[in-house]
N, C-alpha and C positions, 0 to 999 in steps of 0.2 A: 478593292471591293467596298471597304468601309467608307471611302471617300465618295464613291458613286452612290451608295445608299443613303448616307447621312450628311454629305457635304462638309464644307469647312470654311470658316471666315477667311483663311489664308488662300483658298483656291478661288481664283478669279477667272471668269469667262466673259466673253463678249458675244451677245446674241446677234443674229443677223439684222434684227430690227433696232439695235441700240448702237450708239456711238461711243459708249463708255463701258469699262469692265465692271462686272457685277459679281457679288458673292454667289458661289455655286451652292444652292440649297440642298441638293441631293434628291434622289427619287422618293425616299420615304417622307421627308419633310414637305416635298412638293405635293404628294398625295394627301398628307395630313392637312396642309393649308387649303387645298382645293375642296376637301371634304368639309372643312370648317366654314369656308367662305361662300361656297356655292348656294344659290337659292333654288337650284333645280333638284327636285326629289329623285329624278332619274339618274343624274350624275352621282348623287350621294349613294343611291342604292347600288350602282355599278361599282363604285370604288369599294364600298363595304363588302359586296359579294366576291369581287375578284382579288382584292389585296388585303382585306382586314379579317381578323378573326376575334371573336369574343373570348375573354378569359375571366374566370371568377376572381374578384378582387382579393388579393392575398391577406389584406388586413382584416376586413369584416367577413371574409369568406362568403360573400353573396348576401349578407344580412342587410346591407345598405345603411345600417345605423351604427352610432358610436357605442362603445362598451357601456357607458353610463346609462344609455337608453335601454340597452339589452339587459341591464342588471335589474330593472323593474319587473317583478313577477306578479301575475294574477293566477291564482289557482295552481301555483308552482310552475307556470309557463311564461316565457318571455313573449313579447309581441311577435318576434320572428317565428317562434314555434307555432303560435296560434295562426299566423298568416300562412303557414305551410300546411294547415289542416285542409282536408276536402270539406265541402259544404256539409256533407253527412256527418263527418267527425266533429266539425265545429258545433253542429246542433247538439250532439251528445255532450261535448265539453261544457257548453254554456248551460245545458239542462242540469248537469251534475255539479255545477259550480257552487261551492259553499262559502258564504261570506258572513262576517260577524254582523250583528244587528245594525250598527252604525253605517258600515259600508253597504249593507244590503239596501238601506233606505236611500243612500246616495245613488246607488247603481240601478234602482228599480226601473226607472224610465228608459235608461240606456239599454239594459238587458231586454226590455220589452221590444225596443226598436230593432236590436240585433236579431232577436228570435223571429220577428215578423219578416225581416229582409231575407234571412236564411231560409225561411219557410217558402217565400215567393220563388227563390232560386230553385229550391227542391221541387216545387210544384210544376215548373216548366222543364223538368227533366235534366237539371244541371247539378245534381247533388254530388257528382263525381269530380267536378272542377275544384282545384285548390284555390284558396282565397287570393294567393299571390300570383296567380297565372297571368302572364303578360297578355295584354289585349291583342297585340299583333299576332299572337299564336292561335287565337280563337278562330274556329271555322265561321263562315257567314251565318249559318243557322244558330250557332251558339251565341254570337254577338247580338243577333236579333232577339233571341229569347231573354238575354240579360236586359235589353231595353224594355221588353215586355214585362219582365218581373218588376222593373222600376216603376212602370206605369200602374201596375196593380197596386203597388205600395202607395202611390199618390192618392188613390181613391177618388179620382176625378169623375165627373158625370157630364154627359152631353158632348163627348169628344168623338171625333171620327178617326179611327185607327186604320192605317193601310199597312198590311203585312205582305211581304213577297216571299213565298215558299218558307214559312216558319218551321216546317217539318224537316228541313235539310239536316242530315246527320243524326236523325232521331230514329231509334229502334222502335219496332211496332209496339213493344211492351210499354214504352214511355210516351207513345203518341196520345194515348187516352188522357194522360195527365195534362198534356198541352191543350187538348180540346176542352177539357174541364176548365182550364184557366181562361181560355177564350170565352167560354160560356159565362163564366163569372164576370168578366169584363162587360159582356153584353147586358147581363142582369143588373149591373150597376147603373145602366141607363146610357150606355155608349153604343156606337155603331162600328162594326168591324167589316172592312173590305179585305178579303184574303185572296191573293193570287196563288193558286195551288193546283197540283196534279194528283195529290195523294187521295186515294179512293175513300178512306175513312173520313178525311176532312170534308170532301165533297158531299158524302152521304149525311154528315151531321149539320150541314149548312141549312139556314132557314130559307135562303133564296139563292138560286144559282143562275149565273149568266154565262152561257156557253158561246164562245167565239169561234168563227171558222168561215166556211166549211173546211178550207185547207189552210196552208201556210203561205206567207208572202203575199203575192198578188192574188192568190186564190182564196185569201181570207179577208179579214176586215169587216165581217158581217156578224150580226147577232143571229146565231142559228136557233137558239132556244133560250128562254128565260122563264123562271118560275120555281116551283118546288121540285123535289126529286121526281115525283110521278110525271110532272110536265116534261122534264128532260128525257125520261125514259120513253115517253110517248112520241117524241119527235124523231121521225125516221131519218132526217138529214143529220142528226147529231151523232158524230163519231164517238163523243164522250158517252152519250146515252147507250150506244150499242155495246161499248165495253162494260159499262156499269151493269147493264141488264144480262150480260153474259152471251149475247149474240156473237160478239167478237171476243176472242181471248188469246192470250199468249200461251201456246201449248208447251208442256214440259218436253224435254229432249231425252233421248236415251244417252246416258253418260258414256263418254269414251273411256276405255280401260287405261289406267296408268301404265306407262312403259318403265324401262329400267332407269332412265335418266331422271335426275332430280337435283334440286338445290336443298342443302341441309344447313339450317341455322342452329348452332349448338351453343347453349348457355346464354341465351338472350336475357339481359338483365337491365336494359335501359328503362328509366322512369319506373312504371309499375309492373314491368314484366318480371316474373318469378323464376329466373334462371331456367327458362324453358328450352326444350329442343323441338324444332319444327322441321318436318320434311315436306317440301313443296314439289309435287311431280311436275315435270316439264312436258311440253307438247299437249297441254290441256287448257281448258278454260277454268281457272281456279278462282273461287269466290271466298274472300275473307270476311266473315260476319261477326256479329256480337253486339251486345248492348253498348250504348254510348259510353266512351271512356274506358273500354275494356282493354285497349292497347293495340288495336288494329293498325292505326297509322304509325305508331311507334315501331312496330315490328316490320312493316313493309316499307314505309318511307324513310324512317330514321336509320334503321339497321340494314335491311336488304338493299334498298335502292342506293344509299350512300356508299355501301361497301362495294356493290357492283360498279357504280360510277367511278369509284376510286381505282378499282382494279382494271376495268375495261377502257375507261376514258380519261384516266389521270386527273380525276376531279380533286379539288383541294378541300372539299367539305369533309369534316371528320364524321365517320359513321358512329352510330350508337353502340353501346356496350354489348359485345357478344364474344364468347370464347373462341369460336371458329366458324367459318362459313366454307362449305364444300360445294363443288359442282360448277365453279367458275368456267371450267374448260368446255362446258356444253354450250356456252353462249358467246356471241361476238359483239352484241350491243344490247343496251337496256334503254328503253324510251318511255318517258312519262307522257301520257296523253291526257292533259287536263283541260279545263274550260277557260284558261287564260286567253286573252286576245291573241290573234295571229299576227298582230302588228300594233304599234303605238300611234301611227299617224294615218290620215285618210289615204296616203299613197299606197299603203299595204292593202291588198285585196285578194280574193280567192285565186285569181289568175296568177299573181306574182308568187303567192305562197306555194301553190301546187306545182309550179314550174311550167305552166302552160303559156306564160307570157313571153318567154324567150322565143319559142318557135312562131308565135303569132307575129312578133316584131320582125322576125326573119322573113316571113311570108310577105309582109308589107314592103320590106326593103327589096324584094325580088320583082315587084310589079314594074311594068314599063315606065310609069310615071316616076317612080323612085329612081330607076336606073338613069332616066333622062336628066333628073335633077341632081344625081349623085348622092342620094340619101342612103345612109347605112342603117343597120338595125338601131343604133344609138339615137337616131333621129326620132324614133317612136317610143323613147323612154321618157317618163315624167320625172326621173331622178337626176337627169343631167341637162345642162343648157343645150339649146339647139332647136328642138322641136316642141318643147313644153311651153306653156304660158308662163312668162316670167313674173306676171303680176301676182299669181298665187303659187308660183314655183311647182306647178304640176299637181297641186292638191285638189284643185277645182273649187276649193272653199278658202275663205280668209278667216283666220282665227282672231277673235277679239278677246283679249285677256281682261277678265273682270276681277277687280282686286279682291272682293270678298265673296264672289259667287263663282259658279262653274264657268269655264271658258265657253264662249258662244261662237259657233261657226256659221258664216253667211256665204252664199254662193258668190263666186268671183264675178264681178261685173264686166270683166274684159272677155273671158272665154265662156262665161255663163255655165260653168261647171264642167266644160268639156276637157279641160286640162291641157289641151294642145293649142298652138297658135294656128292662124288661118292657113299658112303655107302647108303645114303638115296635114291638115284636114282635107286638103285637095286630093291627096292620094287615096284611091279607093281599091278595095279588093272585093270582087263579086258585088259591086254596087254600094258597099258600105265603107265609111272611113273608120279610122282607128277608134274614135270616140263612140261611134255607133256600135262597133263590135264589143267594146267594153260594157255597153249598156244592154247587151243580149243576156236573157236568162240562160242558165246552163242547158236546160232542155232544148231551147231553140238553137243554141250554139253547137249542140251535137250534130244537128242536120247541116248547119252552115259549114262546119269543118269535117264533114263526112269523108272527104278525100285525103285527110291528113292524119294518118294513124297515130302519130306521136301525141297530137292534141286530143284526138278522139278518145284514146285510152284514158287520159287524165279526166276528161269531162264525163266519161261514162261512169267512172267510179264515184264522182261527185253526185251524179244522178241516182246511182244505185243506193247511196246512203241517205237518200231522201232530200237532197239539196238542189233538185232540178229547178226550183223557183228562184234561187238567189242569182244575182247578176255577176258576170265575170269581174267587173270593175267595182263591185260594191265595197265601199270603204270598210276596212277591218273594224273600225270603231263603232259601226252600226250592227255588227253581227252579235247575236246573243251568245251566251256561254256554250249552250248545246250545239249551236251552229258552228262555232269556232272549233269545238272538239271534233265534230264530224268532218270538217275540212281537213283537220290533221289526220284523222283516220283514213280518209279518202287518199290523201297524199301517200300514206304508208302502203295502202292497198295497190296503188298504181306503180310502186317500185317492185323490182324483181326480188322475190322472197329468197332469203338465205336459209330460212328454216331454223335459224339460231338466234332469233331476236326475242327478247322478253318485253312485253308491253305492260305497263302499270297504269291503272286507272283508279282514281279515288272519287267515289260517289258520282259516276258518270251520268246517272239518270236525273241529276239535279236539273229542274226546269224542263223536263221532257214529258210529253203526253204519252198515254199508253201506246199509241201508234208509233211514236218516235222511239220508244223503248224497244219495240219490235224490230225497227230498222237498225238500231244500235246493236242489238243482240245478233242480228244477221251478219253485220260487219265483223264483230268480235269472233264469231264462229268461223267466218271465212279466213281470218288471220290464223286461227288455230289449224284449219284444214290445210293451210300452206306450210305447216310444220312448225309454226311459231308457238310461243307460250304467252298466255294472258293471265294476269292477276288483277282481280277487281275487288276493291273494298266497297261494300254495298249493303244497304238495308232493304232495298226494293225486292219484294218476294218473287217478282217475275224474273229478275236477274238470278236470284239465288236458286230457284227451282230448275233453271235451265243450265246450271253449271255442271261441269263434269266432276268436280271435286270441291268440297266445302271445308274450310277451316273455321270453326266457330270458337270465338274467344269469350272469356268471362271468368267466373259466372256472373259477376256484377261489374260495375265501373269503378274507376279509381283504384285505391289500394286493395279492394276486394276483387279486382280483376287480374289481368295479366297472366292467365293460364289458358291452356288449350282444353276446351270443354268437350269438343267432339271434332272428328275429322273423318272424311270419307265422302262417298256419293250422297246426293240428297236423301235417298231412302234410308241410309244408315244414320244420318244426323237426326232425322225426324223421329227416330226411335229412341234417341238418348234422353232419358228423363231429366237430366241436369240442364239440357239446352233450351234456353228461352226461344232461340231461333227455330229449333226443331218443333216446338209447340205450334208456332204460327205457320211453319212450313207444312205441317201435317194438314192444316185446314186448306192451304193453297193447293195441295196436291190431291185432296179428297174430291 
């Protein structure tokens, strides 16, 4: 075993491609070398996720510095201790810092800069973050707000800022602070263009541009532009109808909890205060709370990793908890996030949902295919034979740019059709394989009406509001919300076991009011099939339609990590300690 894992200079092997014996390096050394030498981020990530695990350095215990550096104290604290403070605690520490007159004079300008920068982070709703938080662990909205805080500190004028969904991951209570920060940037003499679906952000804008009227090919027009009254007056504007209240997402009557549940006992990872949580199964459960209150730690770090380890033999170590009960009620746990459904243009909705295999089967059964001896593999763009070899079935050629993002150009041989001329001569109902891939889902429904296997999959895609996307649309061109709904449609088209737990973290990111309604319909259909859904969310439309709410807080960081309220929406909104309850009361009134 040791020889296989770590190799040996004495062990010599001859590779099939070599004429001489070479030292056997062993599996571990081979992975270490490949991780060190590869220029591919994908390969590094795969090796890291599958075969490596991080451990705290035994010498510095995670401090990263030598003992000499850690021996220097300011206000009785080392730099390691100060870096471990949350922004809120750091503000208190530096405000209370007492120095002798000489050091005070030296540090005056430094302390002023530290205070200003901490204040900027606090104003954009990030006072719960610790100063030493790794950037790769930040959510998209958090990273964007840190950049925003940096810009406020620069004091620049005459700058055009473009922000994409800055309210991601922000509780309603903290939203006002973010909007005040944006207003301050504008008042300095800057212009802000914000792409946003948040109602409060839209209402506070000076000028609104509403695109539509639909999505995909049904969109691409300016439906309305102007001030808020102009948008409300435009009858074609779907956004205006929701803002005015003519269209709204109605609350639902909560389902009653059954006897089955998952219990997390003694959860104490990060800021969690040794809490016990009961999550009823067979319901749509919403986990809420102010930013940094411990929602993702409880659900992603503890619950998901524990279930994945137990049900799927995952290697990821779960967060700290004394015990988790209720495993026996589930047979699988699935995270439905907004990550892409594939990394290359060859991945598309047809391949991901499983509709592609029967489509290829149909083409192989045509008279033309039988005459030429074509098998289903002939109609695959992943293997040689039927695909265009110039682009290897991508339809595009990737041009690597050394210091910029890669550029994709249409293949000049197949003109984006992905297949060679011989394959394209085969037709089913008058269309070749490339033309079928170019069909929108809504049109493909009628085209494959006589094929139940394909029809069922396409019907679920259409029902989740994706009738406009094309069967062969490259995965790299789908938005996060579209990718998420493709995954949900795939789950809906499978036969329900009634023992699946679905986890979603901020699924409404990037979704319009109308899209949120479609997402909620899908989630409730999953629950109606006997499954369980847990959603981490700040969106009030999602919260008010949940069967059961777990509200965490009361604040973020070290002042959070507790269960503030739990129960149906009506019970949570009556709890005086719940910030979520306060906003939920307005939403339900």
